[in-house]
N, C-alpha and C positions, 0 to 999 in steps of 0.2 A: 503493499500500500502504500501510495507516494505521500509522503508528507510535506507541507507547505513550510521552505526557509523560511528563519526569521530575516533574513537580508538577501533579494537580489537583484543585482545591478547586469541589466543587459546592454552591450555596444553605446554604454554612457560616453559622451563627448562634451568637452568645456572647453570655454578659449574665453582669456581675457582680452580685449583688443585683437592682436595679431597673434598673441601667442597661445599655443593651445598648451591646453593644463592638463587634460583628460582626453586621452584617444580610446577608441575601441573599448573600454571598461566592460569586462565581465567577472562578476566572482559570484560565491552563494557561501553564503553562513547558515547552515543546518539550527533548528532547533535544539539549543544544551549547548552548542560547542563554544570554544572562545577562538578567537577570529586575530590574528596581529598582522599588522599594515605597516610595513616598514620602506623606508628611502628615507635621502638626505635631505635635508632642507630647502624648499622649494619644486619638490616631486610632485606636491599633488595631493599629498598625504590629509591635510587640515580641507583643503577645496573638498575631495572625495567624500568626507566625512559631512560637513556642509550641506553638500549636495542630497547625498540620506535624507539628511532631514526637511528640506526645503528650505533650507536658508540661505543656500544661492540657486540660479535656475541653468539648469542645463542645455546645452543647444541641441541636443540629439540622446536617444536609448529612452532606455524603461529602468525604473530605479521601485520597486517594491517592498513594503516592510509586512510581513506574517500575509504576504498574500494581496495587501493593498497598495493601490498607486502612494509615493510618496508624500504626491502631492495634495492629499486626503487627510484632514486634521484626524481622523480616526485612526489611521495607519500608525500613527507617534503617540497613542496611547497608553502604550506599554513600554515607553522609553523614556529613559534618563541620562540625561548628557550632561557630560564637563566636558567645555572648550580646553584649547592649550593655551589660553592667555587669559585664566581663570579672576574675574575682577568683582567679587562679591560689593554690595552696596557698603561705603565704608563707615557710612554712619550708626551701622545697626550694629547692634548686640550679638556676639557670635550664638548667643543661643535662641535669639529671636531670629536669624538668619535662619538658623537649622528647623524650628519652626513653621516659618512661611513657606521654605521649599516642601517639606511634607505636607503640607495644607496644597502647593500649588500639585504636588503627585497624588493628590485624595490618597495619602497614605498616612493612615491611622498607628500610632506606634505610643504604648506605654512611655512611660519616663522611665523605667525600669529598663525597657528594650535600647532606650536612647543611649542612655547614661552604660549600657553593655557593649553599646558599638562605640563609643567616645573612648572607654575603658579598653577596649581589644585596639583602637588606633593611637592609645596612649596623649588624648586632648584632653586637658586635665580641667577639671570640674571648674576651678575660678575662673580659667582662661573663656569658659564660654561666658562670662560675667564683663569682657571687657570689650570692647566696641573694635569690629572686624579691621578697621582702618590700623589696629597696634598690631599686627601679627606680622610675622616673620611671611617670608614667600613659603616656605615649609609648612607653616601652621594653618598659612591660607587654603594651600592646596588640601591637608588635611581634611578640614573643614569642606570644601566642595568634593569629597571624597566621600565623606561622613553622609552627606545629605542624597548622593547617588546610592549607598550602600544601604540606605534605609529606605528607599523610595519604593522598594520592594516591588520594581518595574523586573519583567520577565526579559527586557533587553537595555544592557547597559553598552551607550557608545562614550566610549572615553578619549580623548585627544591628548595623548602625551600624558596620562595618570600619574607617572611617578616622579615627572617635575617638580624639582627642590627638594624631593623627600631624601632624607638621609637613610645609609641603610638600614639600619632599625626600622626604620619606617616603613621601608620597601617590604621587607619582610612581614610585617603585620599587616599593613595591608593584602598582599598576595595570601595570606592565611585566609580573613575573610571574604577573597575572590575566589578561594576554593571552597569553601565554605556553601558559599551561594550558589556554585557549580551543582553541588549535590545536590541541589533544590531544585536545577535544573534552567539555572538564571543564562543565558547568551550572553558573550561580551565580543564586541567588536572595539578593537583595541590599534592606536599607533605608537609608533615607541621606537627612540633611538639606539634605545637598549636592546643589541641583539639576544643578550642570554635571557632577559624577559620574556622575549618572545618564543625562545627556545624552552625554557622552562614552562610557560603558562599556555602558549597556543595550540589546541588538535591540528591548524590548518594555517598558514600565513601566505602571504603575500609579497612579492616586494615589487614595489612602482619605482621607476625611474624614467626622468625623461618623459613624464604623460603616460607612460606604458606599463602594462602590467608584465615583468618581463618572467614572473615566476608564481606558480600559485599550488601549493600542497604543503605537505606536514614536513616541518625543518629536518625530519630525520632523510627524508628523499632529499632535501634541498640539499643537504651537504654533500650525499652522496651523487649527485647529479654532479656538484659543483667541486667536488674533492676537495672539501675542507674537513679538516679536522674539528673544527667548531664553527658555529653559524657567520662569526666575523669573516673566516677565511673563505667559508663560501659564499659569504655574499661582495666580498672584493673581486671573487674569479667569477661572481657572476656579472657584475657592471663592468668589470676589464674582458670579458668575453665580447658584451654588447658594445662597447667602446671600440674595440678591434674591430667587428663586422659594420660599423658606421663609416668608419675611416676607409677601410676598402671599397 
């Protein structure tokens, strides 16, 4: 029996002025899977994510979330999103921001559940009484991630979610992601840290110069591009394409 994927992109094109940012993009994310998108700065990762959420229009192609057109508001009812440059309202107290986001997501969480998540990510209770504007980059990122993890949405779309996190915070966050995966949550995320993709993703894609060069498992990627780790395989993949473009 065919299952409707959480995300499906077919022949997606997007350009800004004369610059092609996305070209003939095809990818599919099954429900319950973790999917990692990798690429250098400017490769189109954030544009791809924004296109999925209809935050930028596409020039051609089809995108669907849970079988519905991404242009339909109802397609995003089960989505929680964290942008790569997360900037919450600085005048709000942290606890008020969390409450606001829970109401926005129509997520009813008890104080106990909220405190458990704060503890799990080591967000100090006293910090929650501070204004958002007083937080460091890492603490601000934790606040955004907390709101997504508490949303109870079945699809999390996170653009560079571990940006600004220290090593311990990264470990704690990934632990919570694995807990949600056991509950059937789907994750689509971009990352510059290939080790995180190797650890988290059931499937990955390499986006380079507007096109997807590879889609599959990280194990297959390392085998295909002769890398002992994902970093080596990535360099080999990109260099191979660059050489072919010169010829």
